[in-house]
C-alpha positions as CSV (number, residue, x, y, z in Angstrom):
1,M,0.0,0.0,0.0
2,A,1.2,3.5,-0.8
3,H,1.4,5.8,2.1
4,D,0.4,9.4,1.2
5,E,2.4,12.0,3.1
6,V,0.3,14.6,4.8
7,Q,2.0,18.0,5.2
8,Q,1.8,19.3,8.7
9,H,2.4,23.0,9.3
10,P,4.0,23.9,12.6
11,I,1.5,25.2,15.2
12,G,3.8,28.1,16.0
13,I,3.1,29.8,12.7
14,Y,-0.6,29.8,13.5
15,F,0.0,31.4,16.9
16,A,2.3,34.0,15.4
17,I,-0.4,34.9,12.8
18,W,-3.0,35.1,15.6
19,G,-0.7,37.5,17.4
20,L,-0.1,39.5,14.3
21,L,-3.8,39.7,13.6
22,F,-4.4,41.0,17.2
23,V,-1.7,43.6,16.7
24,L,-3.1,44.8,13.4
25,S,-6.6,45.0,15.0
26,A,-5.2,47.1,17.8
27,F,-3.6,49.4,15.3
28,S,-6.9,49.7,13.4
29,Y,-8.7,50.7,16.7
30,L,-5.8,53.1,17.5
31,V,-6.6,54.9,14.2
32,D,-10.0,56.0,15.7
33,Y,-8.6,56.5,19.2
34,L,-5.8,58.8,18.1
35,G,-8.3,60.9,16.0
36,F,-6.9,60.5,12.5
37,E,-9.2,62.1,9.9
38,S,-10.0,62.2,6.2
39,Y,-7.9,60.3,3.7
40,T,-5.3,59.3,6.3
41,R,-7.9,57.6,8.4
42,W,-9.4,55.7,5.6
43,F,-6.1,54.7,4.1
44,L,-4.9,53.3,7.5
45,I,-8.2,51.4,8.1
46,L,-8.2,49.9,4.6
47,L,-4.5,49.1,4.9
48,F,-4.9,47.2,8.2
49,M,-8.0,45.5,6.8
50,F,-6.3,44.2,3.7
51,L,-3.2,43.1,5.7
52,K,-5.5,41.1,8.0
53,A,-7.4,39.6,5.1
54,G,-4.2,38.7,3.3
55,F,-2.8,36.9,6.3
56,I,-6.0,35.0,6.9
57,I,-6.2,33.9,3.2
58,A,-2.5,33.0,3.0
59,I,-2.1,31.1,6.3
60,F,-5.5,29.9,7.6
61,M,-6.9,29.1,4.1
62,H,-3.6,27.5,3.2
63,M,-3.2,29.6,0.1
64,R,0.5,30.0,0.7
65,W,1.0,26.3,0.1
66,E,-1.4,25.9,-2.8
67,R,-0.4,25.7,-6.5
68,L,-0.4,28.8,-8.7
69,A,-3.5,27.8,-10.7
70,L,-5.6,27.6,-7.5
71,R,-4.3,30.9,-6.2
72,C,-5.1,32.6,-9.5
73,A,-8.6,31.0,-9.7
74,I,-9.4,32.4,-6.2
75,L,-7.5,35.8,-6.2
76,V,-7.8,37.0,-9.8
77,P,-11.6,37.5,-10.0
78,P,-11.8,39.8,-7.0
79,G,-8.8,41.7,-8.3
80,A,-10.6,42.1,-11.6
81,L,-13.7,43.4,-9.8
82,L,-11.6,45.9,-7.9
83,V,-10.2,47.2,-11.2
84,L,-13.7,47.6,-12.6
85,V,-14.9,49.4,-9.5
86,A,-11.9,51.8,-9.8
87,L,-12.7,52.4,-13.5
88,M,-16.3,53.1,-12.6
89,A,-15.3,55.6,-9.9
90,I,-13.0,57.4,-12.3
91,E,-15.8,57.5,-14.9
92,S,-18.3,58.8,-12.4
93,D,-16.0,61.7,-11.4
94,F,-15.4,62.5,-15.1
95,T,-19.2,62.5,-15.7
96,E,-19.9,64.6,-12.7
97,N,-17.3,67.2,-13.7
98,I,-18.7,67.4,-17.3
99,R,-22.2,68.0,-15.9
100,F,-20.9,70.8,-13.7
101,D,-19.1,72.4,-16.7
102,V,-22.2,72.2,-18.8
103,F,-25.0,72.9,-16.3
104,G,-23.1,74.9,-13.7
105,T,-22.7,74.2,-10.0
106,P,-25.5,72.2,-8.4
107,A,-28.2,73.9,-6.4
108,A,-28.3,73.4,-2.6
109,P,-30.7,70.7,-1.5
110,V,-34.1,71.9,-0.2
111,G,-34.0,72.9,3.5
112,H,-30.2,73.5,3.5
113,E,-30.0,77.3,3.0
């Protein structure tokens, strides 16, 4: 009988990633606690969110040890969607600017004098 080898990952890596996720979450809460505002706040929150998601996908979903075809099948479609969302955001800004150029500045909403 052939004996299939099962790859065991050291438990220490899981504990290290849990600790890192805890630290990244603490940094994310510190962004609000320290009072960052505007684009800096959103950049830091999104950065910590993407870092945490990346570590969860890489380690706990075992993506780090999977073959390239499976990684691409899972990671490329969301990446393509993010590119399309970015293109739509750029297009919407362009359309809004053209409307302001043609029709003038928008009127204030009713009740906001």
